[in-house]
GUFIFI-536846 format. One record per atom (N, C-alpha, C): chain; x, y, z; atom name. Coordinates in nm, 2 decimals, decimal comma. Example, Ala and Ser with C-alpha at 12.3 -4.5 7.8 and 13.67 -1.06 7.14 Angstrom:
2
NODE   mol     east    north       up   atom
NODE     A     1,32    -0,57     0,78      N
NODE     A     1,23    -0,45     0,78     CA
NODE     A     1,32    -0,33     0,78      C
NODE     A     1,28    -0,22     0,71      N
NODE     A     1,37    -0,11     0,71     CA
NODE     A     1,29     0,00     0,79      C
***
This chain:
186
NODE   mol     east    north       up   atom
NODE     A     2,93     0,76    -7,06      N
NODE     A     2,92     0,66    -6,93     CA
NODE     A     2,90     0,53    -6,99      C
NODE     A     2,95     0,43    -6,91      N
NODE     A     2,95     0,31    -6,94     CA
NODE     A     2,84     0,24    -6,86      C
NODE     A     2,75     0,21    -6,95      N
NODE     A     2,62     0,17    -6,88     CA
NODE     A     2,62     0,02    -6,83      C
NODE     A     2,67    -0,07    -6,94      N
NODE     A     2,68    -0,21    -6,88     CA
NODE     A     2,78    -0,28    -6,97      C
NODE     A     2,83    -0,38    -6,91      N
NODE     A     2,94    -0,47    -6,98     CA
NODE     A     2,89    -0,62    -6,98      C
NODE     A     2,90    -0,68    -7,09      N
NODE     A     2,89    -0,83    -7,08     CA
NODE     A     3,02    -0,90    -7,16      C
NODE     A     3,01    -1,02    -7,11      N
NODE     A     3,14    -1,10    -7,17     CA
NODE     A     3,07    -1,25    -7,22      C
NODE     A     3,10    -1,27    -7,33      N
NODE     A     3,04    -1,39    -7,40     CA
NODE     A     3,14    -1,47    -7,47      C
NODE     A     3,13    -1,61    -7,46      N
NODE     A     3,23    -1,68    -7,55     CA
NODE     A     3,19    -1,71    -7,68      C
NODE     A     3,28    -1,73    -7,75      N
NODE     A     3,26    -1,73    -7,89     CA
NODE     A     3,31    -1,87    -7,94      C
NODE     A     3,24    -1,96    -8,02      N
NODE     A     3,13    -1,90    -8,14     CA
NODE     A     3,00    -1,93    -8,09      C
NODE     A     2,97    -1,98    -7,95      N
NODE     A     2,84    -2,02    -7,91     CA
NODE     A     2,73    -1,91    -7,86      C
NODE     A     2,80    -1,81    -7,84      N
NODE     A     2,74    -1,68    -7,78     CA
NODE     A     2,70    -1,70    -7,63      C
NODE     A     2,77    -1,81    -7,55      N
NODE     A     2,74    -1,82    -7,42     CA
NODE     A     2,79    -1,73    -7,34      C
NODE     A     2,70    -1,69    -7,25      N
NODE     A     2,72    -1,56    -7,14     CA
NODE     A     2,81    -1,61    -7,03      C
NODE     A     2,92    -1,54    -7,02      N
NODE     A     3,03    -1,57    -6,91     CA
NODE     A     3,01    -1,47    -6,80      C
NODE     A     3,00    -1,36    -6,84      N
NODE     A     2,99    -1,29    -6,69     CA
NODE     A     2,92    -1,14    -6,75      C
NODE     A     2,86    -1,05    -6,63      N
NODE     A     2,82    -0,93    -6,70     CA
NODE     A     2,81    -0,84    -6,56      C
NODE     A     2,81    -0,71    -6,58      N
NODE     A     2,83    -0,60    -6,48     CA
NODE     A     2,67    -0,63    -6,42      C
NODE     A     2,68    -0,60    -6,28      N
NODE     A     2,56    -0,57    -6,22     CA
NODE     A     2,56    -0,41    -6,25      C
NODE     A     2,45    -0,37    -6,29      N
NODE     A     2,43    -0,23    -6,33     CA
NODE     A     2,37    -0,16    -6,21      C
NODE     A     2,44    -0,05    -6,22      N
NODE     A     2,39     0,05    -6,12     CA
NODE     A     2,34     0,18    -6,19      C
NODE     A     2,37     0,20    -6,28      N
NODE     A     2,34     0,33    -6,38     CA
NODE     A     2,23     0,28    -6,47      C
NODE     A     2,08     0,32    -6,46      N
NODE     A     1,99     0,28    -6,55     CA
NODE     A     1,97     0,36    -6,64      C
NODE     A     1,91     0,35    -6,78      N
NODE     A     1,90     0,40    -6,88     CA
NODE     A     1,76     0,39    -6,90      C
NODE     A     1,69     0,49    -7,00      N
NODE     A     1,55     0,45    -7,05     CA
NODE     A     1,58     0,33    -7,14      C
NODE     A     1,44     0,25    -7,09      N
NODE     A     1,43     0,12    -7,16     CA
NODE     A     1,57     0,04    -7,17      C
NODE     A     1,65     0,03    -7,04      N
NODE     A     1,73    -0,04    -7,02     CA
NODE     A     1,74    -0,21    -7,07      C
NODE     A     1,62    -0,26    -7,05      N
NODE     A     1,60    -0,41    -7,10     CA
NODE     A     1,62    -0,41    -7,23      C
NODE     A     1,56    -0,33    -7,30      N
NODE     A     1,54    -0,33    -7,45     CA
NODE     A     1,68    -0,33    -7,51      C
NODE     A     1,78    -0,25    -7,46      N
NODE     A     1,91    -0,23    -7,48     CA
NODE     A     1,98    -0,36    -7,45      C
NODE     A     1,96    -0,42    -7,34      N
NODE     A     2,02    -0,55    -7,29     CA
NODE     A     1,98    -0,64    -7,43      C
NODE     A     1,84    -0,65    -7,46      N
NODE     A     1,80    -0,80    -7,55     CA
NODE     A     1,88    -0,74    -7,67      C
NODE     A     1,91    -0,62    -7,72      N
NODE     A     1,96    -0,57    -7,86     CA
NODE     A     2,07    -0,63    -7,82      C
NODE     A     2,16    -0,62    -7,71      N
NODE     A     2,31    -0,67    -7,71     CA
NODE     A     2,29    -0,81    -7,72      C
NODE     A     2,21    -0,88    -7,68      N
NODE     A     2,22    -1,04    -7,70     CA
NODE     A     2,19    -1,06    -7,83      C
NODE     A     2,13    -1,02    -7,90      N
NODE     A     2,09    -1,03    -8,05     CA
NODE     A     2,20    -0,99    -8,12      C
NODE     A     2,26    -0,88    -8,09      N
NODE     A     2,41    -0,85    -8,16     CA
NODE     A     2,50    -0,93    -8,16      C
NODE     A     2,52    -0,95    -8,03      N
NODE     A     2,66    -1,10    -8,01     CA
NODE     A     2,60    -1,21    -8,08      C
NODE     A     2,48    -1,25    -8,07      N
NODE     A     2,44    -1,38    -8,17     CA
NODE     A     2,48    -1,36    -8,31      C
NODE     A     2,45    -1,26    -8,36      N
NODE     A     2,49    -1,24    -8,50     CA
NODE     A     2,63    -1,21    -8,51      C
NODE     A     2,72    -1,16    -8,42      N
NODE     A     2,86    -1,13    -8,44     CA
NODE     A     2,90    -1,27    -8,42      C
NODE     A     2,86    -1,36    -8,35      N
NODE     A     2,91    -1,48    -8,34     CA
NODE     A     2,89    -1,56    -8,45      C
NODE     A     2,78    -1,56    -8,53      N
NODE     A     2,79    -1,64    -8,65     CA
NODE     A     2,86    -1,57    -8,75      C
NODE     A     2,89    -1,45    -8,75      N
NODE     A     3,01    -1,38    -8,83     CA
NODE     A     3,14    -1,44    -8,80      C
NODE     A     3,16    -1,46    -8,69      N
NODE     A     3,30    -1,52    -8,61     CA
NODE     A     3,31    -1,66    -8,67      C
NODE     A     3,21    -1,72    -8,67      N
NODE     A     3,24    -1,88    -8,74     CA
NODE     A     3,27    -1,88    -8,88      C
NODE     A     3,23    -1,74    -8,97      N
NODE     A     3,29    -1,73    -9,10     CA
NODE     A     3,43    -1,65    -9,11      C
NODE     A     3,45    -1,64    -8,99      N
NODE     A     3,58    -1,55    -9,01     CA
NODE     A     3,59    -1,40    -9,02      C
NODE     A     3,46    -1,35    -9,03      N
NODE     A     3,42    -1,22    -9,04     CA
NODE     A     3,44    -1,12    -8,92      C
NODE     A     3,48    -1,12    -8,81      N
NODE     A     3,47    -1,05    -8,71     CA
NODE     A     3,60    -0,97    -8,66      C
NODE     A     3,62    -0,85    -8,67      N
NODE     A     3,74    -0,79    -8,64     CA
NODE     A     3,75    -0,77    -8,50      C
NODE     A     3,90    -0,73    -8,46      N
NODE     A     3,91    -0,73    -8,33     CA
NODE     A     3,85    -0,62    -8,25      C
NODE     A     3,83    -0,50    -8,33      N
NODE     A     3,77    -0,40    -8,24     CA
NODE     A     3,66    -0,35    -8,33      C
NODE     A     3,54    -0,32    -8,27      N
NODE     A     3,43    -0,29    -8,35     CA
NODE     A     3,33    -0,20    -8,29      C
NODE     A     3,29    -0,09    -8,32      N
NODE     A     3,19     0,01    -8,28     CA
NODE     A     3,05    -0,03    -8,33      C
NODE     A     2,96    -0,03    -8,29      N
NODE     A     2,81    -0,04    -8,34     CA
NODE     A     2,73     0,06    -8,29      C
NODE     A     2,71     0,16    -8,38      N
NODE     A     2,58     0,27    -8,34     CA
NODE     A     2,46     0,20    -8,33      C
NODE     A     2,37     0,25    -8,24      N
NODE     A     2,24     0,19    -8,22     CA
NODE     A     2,16     0,33    -8,16      C
NODE     A     2,10     0,43    -8,24      N
NODE     A     2,03     0,51    -8,18     CA
NODE     A     2,13     0,64    -8,13      C
NODE     A     2,10     0,67    -8,01      N
NODE     A     2,19     0,75    -7,93     CA
NODE     A     2,29     0,70    -7,85      C
NODE     A     2,29     0,56    -7,86      N
NODE     A     2,40     0,47    -7,80     CA
NODE     A     2,51     0,42    -7,88      C
NODE     A     2,59     0,34    -7,84      N
NODE     A     2,72     0,27    -7,91     CA
NODE     A     2,77     0,15    -7,83      C
NODE     A     2,74     0,04    -7,89      N
NODE     A     2,84    -0,08    -7,84     CA
NODE     A     2,96    -0,09    -7,88      C
NODE     A     3,04    -0,09    -7,78      N
NODE     A     3,18    -0,11    -7,86     CA
NODE     A     3,26    -0,23    -7,78      C
NODE     A     3,32    -0,31    -7,89      N
NODE     A     3,32    -0,47    -7,87     CA
NODE     A     3,46    -0,49    -7,90      C
NODE     A     3,52    -0,57    -7,83      N
NODE     A     3,67    -0,66    -7,82     CA
NODE     A     3,68    -0,79    -7,84      C
NODE     A     3,72    -0,82    -7,95      N
NODE     A     3,69    -0,98    -7,98     CA
NODE     A     3,86    -1,03    -7,96      C
NODE     A     3,86    -1,12    -7,86      N
NODE     A     3,98    -1,15    -7,82     CA
NODE     A     4,00    -1,28    -7,78      C
NODE     A     4,10    -1,39    -7,81      N
NODE     A     4,10    -1,52    -7,79     CA
NODE     A     3,97    -1,61    -7,75      C
NODE     A     3,87    -1,60    -7,85      N
NODE     A     3,74    -1,64    -7,85     CA
NODE     A     3,67    -1,59    -7,75      C
NODE     A     3,69    -1,47    -7,68      N
NODE     A     3,58    -1,40    -7,59     CA
NODE     A     3,56    -1,29    -7,67      C
NODE     A     3,42    -1,24    -7,64      N
NODE     A     3,38    -1,12    -7,68     CA
NODE     A     3,35    -1,05    -7,56      C
NODE     A     3,40    -0,93    -7,54      N
NODE     A     3,39    -0,83    -7,44     CA
NODE     A     3,32    -0,69    -7,50      C
NODE     A     3,18    -0,67    -7,45      N
NODE     A     3,09    -0,58    -7,48     CA
NODE     A     3,07    -0,48    -7,39      C
NODE     A     3,08    -0,35    -7,41      N
NODE     A     3,02    -0,24    -7,32     CA
NODE     A     2,95    -0,15    -7,41      C
NODE     A     2,83    -0,11    -7,33      N
NODE     A     2,74    -0,01    -7,39     CA
NODE     A     2,73     0,13    -7,36      C
NODE     A     2,74     0,22    -7,41      N
NODE     A     2,75     0,37    -7,39     CA
NODE     A     2,68     0,49    -7,46      C
NODE     A     2,67     0,58    -7,43      N
NODE     A     2,63     0,68    -7,54     CA
NODE     A     2,74     0,71    -7,64      C
NODE     A     2,69     0,77    -7,74      N
NODE     A     2,76     0,76    -7,87     CA
NODE     A     2,87     0,85    -7,87      C
NODE     A     2,87     0,98    -7,79      N
NODE     A     2,94     1,08    -7,81     CA
NODE     A     3,06     1,05    -7,68      C
NODE     A     3,07     0,93    -7,62      N
NODE     A     3,16     0,94    -7,50     CA
NODE     A     3,29     0,87    -7,55      C
NODE     A     3,40     0,90    -7,46      N
NODE     A     3,53     0,83    -7,51     CA
NODE     A     3,55     0,72    -7,57      C
NODE     A     3,56     0,72    -7,68      N
NODE     A     3,58     0,58    -7,73     CA
NODE     A     3,72     0,51    -7,68      C
NODE     A     3,85     0,59    -7,68      N
NODE     A     3,93     0,55    -7,66     CA
NODE     A     3,95     0,48    -7,52      C
NODE     A     3,86     0,55    -7,37      N
NODE     A     3,85     0,54    -7,27     CA
NODE     A     3,78     0,38    -7,27      C
NODE     A     3,69     0,37    -7,35      N
NODE     A     3,63     0,26    -7,37     CA
NODE     A     3,68     0,13    -7,41      C
NODE     A     3,78     0,14    -7,53      N
NODE     A     3,86     0,04    -7,54     CA
NODE     A     3,94     0,00    -7,46      C
NODE     A     4,02     0,09    -7,41      N
NODE     A     4,11     0,07    -7,30     CA
NODE     A     4,04     0,01    -7,16      C
NODE     A     3,92     0,04    -7,15      N
NODE     A     3,85    -0,05    -7,05     CA
NODE     A     3,82    -0,20    -7,06      C
NODE     A     3,81    -0,22    -7,20      N
NODE     A     3,76    -0,33    -7,26     CA
NODE     A     3,88    -0,43    -7,25      C
NODE     A     4,00    -0,35    -7,31      N
NODE     A     4,14    -0,44    -7,31     CA
NODE     A     4,15    -0,45    -7,17      C
NODE     A     4,16    -0,40    -7,06      N
NODE     A     4,21    -0,43    -6,93     CA
NODE     A     4,12    -0,53    -6,85      C
NODE     A     3,98    -0,54    -6,88      N
NODE     A     3,89    -0,65    -6,84     CA
NODE     A     3,91    -0,76    -6,91      C
NODE     A     3,94    -0,75    -7,05      N
NODE     A     4,01    -0,89    -7,11     CA
NODE     A     4,12    -0,97    -7,06      C
NODE     A     4,22    -0,84    -7,03      N
NODE     A     4,34    -0,92    -6,98     CA
NODE     A     4,32    -0,99    -6,84      C
NODE     A     4,25    -0,93    -6,74      N
NODE     A     4,24    -0,98    -6,61     CA
NODE     A     4,13    -1,08    -6,63      C
NODE     A     4,04    -1,11    -6,69      N
NODE     A     3,92    -1,22    -6,73     CA
NODE     A     4,03    -1,35    -6,80      C
NODE     A     4,08    -1,30    -6,87      N
NODE     A     4,17    -1,42    -6,94     CA
NODE     A     4,30    -1,48    -6,82      C
NODE     A     4,33    -1,38    -6,76      N
NODE     A     4,43    -1,45    -6,67     CA
NODE     A     4,37    -1,49    -6,56      C
NODE     A     4,25    -1,47    -6,52      N
NODE     A     4,18    -1,56    -6,41     CA
NODE     A     4,13    -1,70    -6,46      C
NODE     A     4,03    -1,69    -6,59      N
NODE     A     3,96    -1,80    -6,64     CA
NODE     A     3,98    -1,85    -6,74      C
NODE     A     4,11    -1,85    -6,81      N
NODE     A     4,11    -1,88    -6,96     CA
NODE     A     4,12    -2,03    -6,95      C
NODE     A     4,14    -2,12    -6,85      N
NODE     A     4,15    -2,26    -6,84     CA
NODE     A     4,00    -2,30    -6,85      C
NODE     A     3,91    -2,24    -6,78      N
NODE     A     3,76    -2,26    -6,77     CA
NODE     A     3,68    -2,23    -6,87      C
NODE     A     3,72    -2,12    -6,96      N
NODE     A     3,62    -2,09    -7,04     CA
NODE     A     3,59    -2,17    -7,15      C
NODE     A     3,67    -2,27    -7,21      N
NODE     A     3,64    -2,37    -7,32     CA
NODE     A     3,51    -2,45    -7,28      C
NODE     A     3,50    -2,50    -7,16      N
NODE     A     3,43    -2,61    -7,11     CA
NODE     A     3,33    -2,57    -7,01      C
NODE     A     3,31    -2,43    -6,99      N
NODE     A     3,22    -2,37    -6,90     CA
NODE     A     3,06    -2,40    -6,96      C
NODE     A     2,96    -2,46    -6,87      N
NODE     A     2,83    -2,49    -6,93     CA
NODE     A     2,71    -2,40    -6,83      C
NODE     A     2,77    -2,33    -6,74      N
NODE     A     2,66    -2,25    -6,67     CA
NODE     A     2,67    -2,14    -6,71      C
NODE     A     2,55    -2,06    -6,76      N
NODE     A     2,54    -1,93    -6,78     CA
NODE     A     2,60    -1,81    -6,67      C
NODE     A     2,68    -1,74    -6,71      N
NODE     A     2,70    -1,62    -6,61     CA
NODE     A     2,82    -1,70    -6,50      C
NODE     A     2,87    -1,80    -6,48      N
NODE     A     2,95    -1,88    -6,41     CA
NODE     A     3,06    -1,77    -6,35      C
NODE     A     3,07    -1,68    -6,41      N
NODE     A     3,19    -1,58    -6,38     CA
NODE     A     3,15    -1,45    -6,33      C
NODE     A     3,02    -1,45    -6,28      N
NODE     A     2,95    -1,34    -6,23     CA
NODE     A     3,02    -1,22    -6,12      C
NODE     A     3,10    -1,32    -6,03      N
NODE     A     3,15    -1,23    -5,92     CA
NODE     A     3,29    -1,14    -6,02      C
NODE     A     3,33    -1,17    -6,12      N
NODE     A     3,40    -1,07    -6,20     CA
NODE     A     3,37    -0,92    -6,19      C
NODE     A     3,21    -0,92    -6,20      N
NODE     A     3,13    -0,79    -6,18     CA
NODE     A     3,24    -0,68    -6,09      C
NODE     A     3,30    -0,75    -5,98      N
NODE     A     3,38    -0,65    -5,87     CA
NODE     A     3,47    -0,61    -5,97      C
NODE     A     3,57    -0,67    -6,06      N
NODE     A     3,67    -0,61    -6,12     CA
NODE     A     3,60    -0,51    -6,23      C
NODE     A     3,48    -0,53    -6,28      N
NODE     A     3,43    -0,46    -6,39     CA
NODE     A     3,37    -0,33    -6,30      C
NODE     A     3,32    -0,34    -6,22      N
NODE     A     3,26    -0,22    -6,13     CA
NODE     A     3,39    -0,11    -6,12      C
NODE     A     3,49    -0,17    -6,08      N
NODE     A     3,63    -0,07    -6,03     CA
NODE     A     3,69    -0,04    -6,13      C
NODE     A     3,70    -0,11    -6,26      N
NODE     A     3,76    -0,07    -6,36     CA
NODE     A     3,66     0,07    -6,45      C
NODE     A     3,55     0,03    -6,43      N
NODE     A     3,43     0,11    -6,51     CA
NODE     A     3,46     0,26    -6,43      C
NODE     A     3,49     0,26    -6,27      N
NODE     A     3,49     0,41    -6,21     CA
NODE     A     3,64     0,49    -6,26      C
NODE     A     3,71     0,40    -6,30      N
NODE     A     3,86     0,44    -6,32     CA
NODE     A     3,84     0,53    -6,47      C
NODE     A     3,77     0,44    -6,55      N
NODE     A     3,75     0,46    -6,71     CA
NODE     A     3,65     0,58    -6,73      C
NODE     A     3,57     0,57    -6,64      N
NODE     A     3,48     0,68    -6,67     CA
NODE     A     3,52     0,82    -6,60      C
NODE     A     3,60     0,81    -6,52      N
NODE     A     3,66     0,96    -6,46     CA
NODE     A     3,78     0,99    -6,54      C
NODE     A     3,84     0,90    -6,62      N
NODE     A     3,95     0,96    -6,69     CA
NODE     A     3,93     1,02    -6,80      C
NODE     A     4,03     1,10    -6,87      N
NODE     A     4,04     1,18    -6,97     CA
NODE     A     4,15     1,10    -7,05      C
NODE     A     4,10     0,96    -7,10      N
NODE     A     4,21     0,88    -7,16     CA
NODE     A     4,20     0,92    -7,32      C
NODE     A     4,33     0,94    -7,34      N
NODE     A     4,36     0,96    -7,49     CA
NODE     A     4,46     0,89    -7,54      C
NODE     A     4,43     0,80    -7,65      N
NODE     A     4,51     0,74    -7,72     CA
NODE     A     4,45     0,69    -7,83      C
NODE     A     4,53     0,67    -7,92      N
NODE     A     4,46     0,64    -8,04     CA
NODE     A     4,45     0,49    -8,09      C
NODE     A     4,36     0,47    -8,15      N
NODE     A     4,29     0,32    -8,16     CA
NODE     A     4,29     0,31    -8,31      C
NODE     A     4,38     0,18    -8,33      N
NODE     A     4,39     0,15    -8,47     CA
NODE     A     4,28     0,03    -8,51      C
NODE     A     4,24     0,06    -8,64      N
NODE     A     4,15    -0,02    -8,69     CA
NODE     A     4,04    -0,05    -8,63      C
NODE     A     3,96     0,02    -8,58      N
NODE     A     3,81     0,01    -8,52     CA
NODE     A     3,72    -0,01    -8,65      C
NODE     A     3,67    -0,11    -8,65      N
NODE     A     3,56    -0,11    -8,78     CA
NODE     A     3,42    -0,05    -8,70      C
NODE     A     3,37     0,06    -8,77      N
NODE     A     3,26     0,11    -8,76     CA
NODE     A     3,11     0,05    -8,81      C
NODE     A     3,01     0,01    -8,75      N
NODE     A     2,89    -0,03    -8,83     CA
NODE     A     2,78     0,02    -8,78      C
NODE     A     2,68     0,04    -8,81      N
NODE     A     2,53     0,06    -8,74     CA
NODE     A     2,47    -0,07    -8,73      C
NODE     A     2,37    -0,08    -8,63      N
NODE     A     2,31    -0,18    -8,58     CA
NODE     A     2,25    -0,25    -8,68      C
NODE     A     2,19    -0,20    -8,78      N
NODE     A     2,10    -0,25    -8,86     CA
NODE     A     2,21    -0,31    -8,97      C
NODE     A     2,32    -0,25    -8,99      N
NODE     A     2,41    -0,31    -9,09     CA
NODE     A     2,44    -0,46    -9,04      C
NODE     A     2,51    -0,45    -8,93      N
NODE     A     2,53    -0,57    -8,85     CA
NODE     A     2,44    -0,69    -8,86      C
NODE     A     2,31    -0,65    -8,80      N
NODE     A     2,18    -0,72    -8,82     CA
NODE     A     2,14    -0,79    -8,95      C
NODE     A     2,14    -0,70    -9,05      N
NODE     A     2,12    -0,73    -9,17     CA
NODE     A     1,99    -0,68    -9,22      C
NODE     A     1,96    -0,57    -9,15      N
NODE     A     1,84    -0,51    -9,19     CA
NODE     A     1,87    -0,38    -9,24      C
NODE     A     1,77    -0,38    -9,36      N
NODE     A     1,77    -0,26    -9,45     CA
NODE     A     1,77    -0,17    -9,39      C
NODE     A     1,81    -0,03    -9,45      N
NODE     A     1,81     0,09    -9,37     CA
NODE     A     1,66     0,13    -9,44      C
NODE     A     1,59     0,20    -9,34      N
NODE     A     1,48     0,24    -9,38     CA
NODE     A     1,48     0,35    -9,49      C
NODE     A     1,40     0,31    -9,62      N
NODE     A     1,39     0,44    -9,70     CA
NODE     A     1,27     0,53    -9,74      C
NODE     A     1,27     0,63    -9,72      N
NODE     A     1,16     0,71    -9,76     CA
NODE     A     1,12     0,71    -9,88      C
NODE     A     1,00     0,79    -9,91      N
NODE     A     0,94     0,79   -10,05     CA
NODE     A     1,02     0,90   -10,13      C
NODE     A     1,10     0,99   -10,04      N
NODE     A     1,17     1,11   -10,13     CA
NODE     A     1,30     1,02   -10,13      C
NODE     A     1,35     0,94   -10,09      N
NODE     A     1,47     0,87   -10,15     CA
NODE     A     1,47     0,79   -10,25      C
NODE     A     1,32     0,73   -10,30      N
NODE     A     1,30     0,62   -10,38     CA
NODE     A     1,17     0,64   -10,46      C
NODE     A     1,15     0,71   -10,56      N
NODE     A     1,02     0,73   -10,63     CA
NODE     A     0,97     0,57   -10,62      C
NODE     A     1,03     0,47   -10,66      N
NODE     A     0,97     0,34   -10,66     CA
NODE     A     0,89     0,30   -10,56      C
NODE     A     0,91     0,36   -10,45      N
NODE     A     0,82     0,32   -10,33     CA
NODE     A     0,71     0,40   -10,31      C
NODE     A     0,69     0,50   -10,38      N
NODE     A     0,56     0,57   -10,38     CA
NODE     A     0,47     0,48   -10,50      C
NODE     A     0,52     0,43   -10,60      N
NODE     A     0,42     0,35   -10,68     CA
NODE     A     0,39     0,23   -10,61      C
NODE     A     0,47     0,16   -10,54      N
NODE     A     0,48     0,04   -10,47     CA
NODE     A     0,36     0,05   -10,37      C
NODE     A     0,38     0,16   -10,28      N
NODE     A     0,28     0,18   -10,18     CA
NODE     A     0,14     0,22   -10,26      C
NODE     A     0,10     0,28   -10,37      N
NODE     A    -0,02     0,29   -10,43     CA
NODE     A    -0,06     0,14   -10,50      C
NODE     A     0,03     0,07   -10,54      N
NODE     A    -0,02    -0,06   -10,62     CA
NODE     A    -0,07    -0,15   -10,46      C
NODE     A     0,01    -0,16   -10,37      N
NODE     A    -0,05    -0,21   -10,26     CA
NODE     A    -0,17    -0,16   -10,22      C
NODE     A    -0,20    -0,04   -10,20      N
NODE     A    -0,34     0,01   -10,18     CA
NODE     A    -0,46    -0,01   -10,25      C
NODE     A    -0,42    -0,04   -10,38      N
NODE     A    -0,50    -0,06   -10,50     CA
NODE     A    -0,55    -0,21   -10,49      C
NODE     A    -0,43    -0,28   -10,47      N
NODE     A    -0,45    -0,47   -10,43     CA
NODE     A    -0,57    -0,47   -10,32      C
NODE     A    -0,49    -0,40   -10,21      N
NODE     A    -0,61    -0,42   -10,10     CA
NODE     A    -0,74    -0,37   -10,09      C
NODE     A    -0,77    -0,26   -10,18      N
NODE     A    -0,90    -0,23   -10,22     CA
NODE     A    -0,97    -0,34   -10,31      C
NODE     A    -0,89    -0,41   -10,38      N
NODE     A    -0,97    -0,48   -10,48     CA
NODE     A    -1,00    -0,62   -10,40      C
NODE     A    -0,93    -0,67   -10,29      N
NODE     A    -0,93    -0,78   -10,22     CA
NODE     A    -1,07    -0,77   -10,13      C
NODE     A    -1,11    -0,62   -10,07      N
NODE     A    -1,19    -0,62   -10,01     CA
NODE     A    -1,32    -0,61   -10,08      C
NODE     A    -1,32    -0,54   -10,24      N
NODE     A    -1,44    -0,56   -10,26     CA
NODE     A    -1,46    -0,71   -10,33      C
NODE     A    -1,39    -0,75   -10,38      N
NODE     A    -1,39    -0,91   -10,41     CA
NODE     A    -1,45    -0,98   -10,28      C
NODE     A    -1,42    -0,96   -10,18      N
NODE     A    -1,47    -1,03   -10,06     CA
NODE     A    -1,64    -1,02   -10,06      C
NODE     A    -1,67    -0,87   -10,05      N
NODE     A    -1,79    -0,85   -10,03     CA
NODE     A    -1,89    -0,91   -10,13      C
NODE     A    -1,83    -0,90   -10,27      N
NODE     A    -1,91    -0,91   -10,39     CA
NODE     A    -1,93    -1,10   -10,39      C
NODE     A    -1,81    -1,18   -10,37      N
NODE     A    -1,84    -1,32   -10,36     CA
NODE     A    -1,90    -1,35   -10,24      C
NODE     A    -1,91    -1,29   -10,11      N
NODE     A    -1,95    -1,36    -9,98     CA
NODE     A    -2,11    -1,35    -9,99      C
***
């Protein structure tokens, strides 16, 4: 299920259009906020020439599917196990339509979500691709996790790295030492 879709101008991460959400998911605002942070980071990568045309970014039980085309980033958010081919076909369709309608205005637009009326087309297309059993091969989709894109180190457990055990013990000893010194010197 495609929960929400956003369209952004690159490289400045300027919001151009978004779907008006009818389907809700738990903590929907959190996921939208994460999508904004993700887009800002991807736009930084775009400025360095490091953004592929197609990308899937997994985050928990969900996935962001991203299409980078003509200086515009199209993002849709869905469950991790959903039909990836249908998601990219959906993004390609809305990118073609959006570009044909607004290509001249995109580079100079200064009002956020100026093209919000495009939601009507997004909603119609979304219904088609959610009910279809779209099967098509998708070449060169780069897959990353949210933490990889954002530059957040993956959490390690003490089972993974014995040095973390020693580091945790050392931090505890230092904290205890500071507490004792505070009361002794006070």
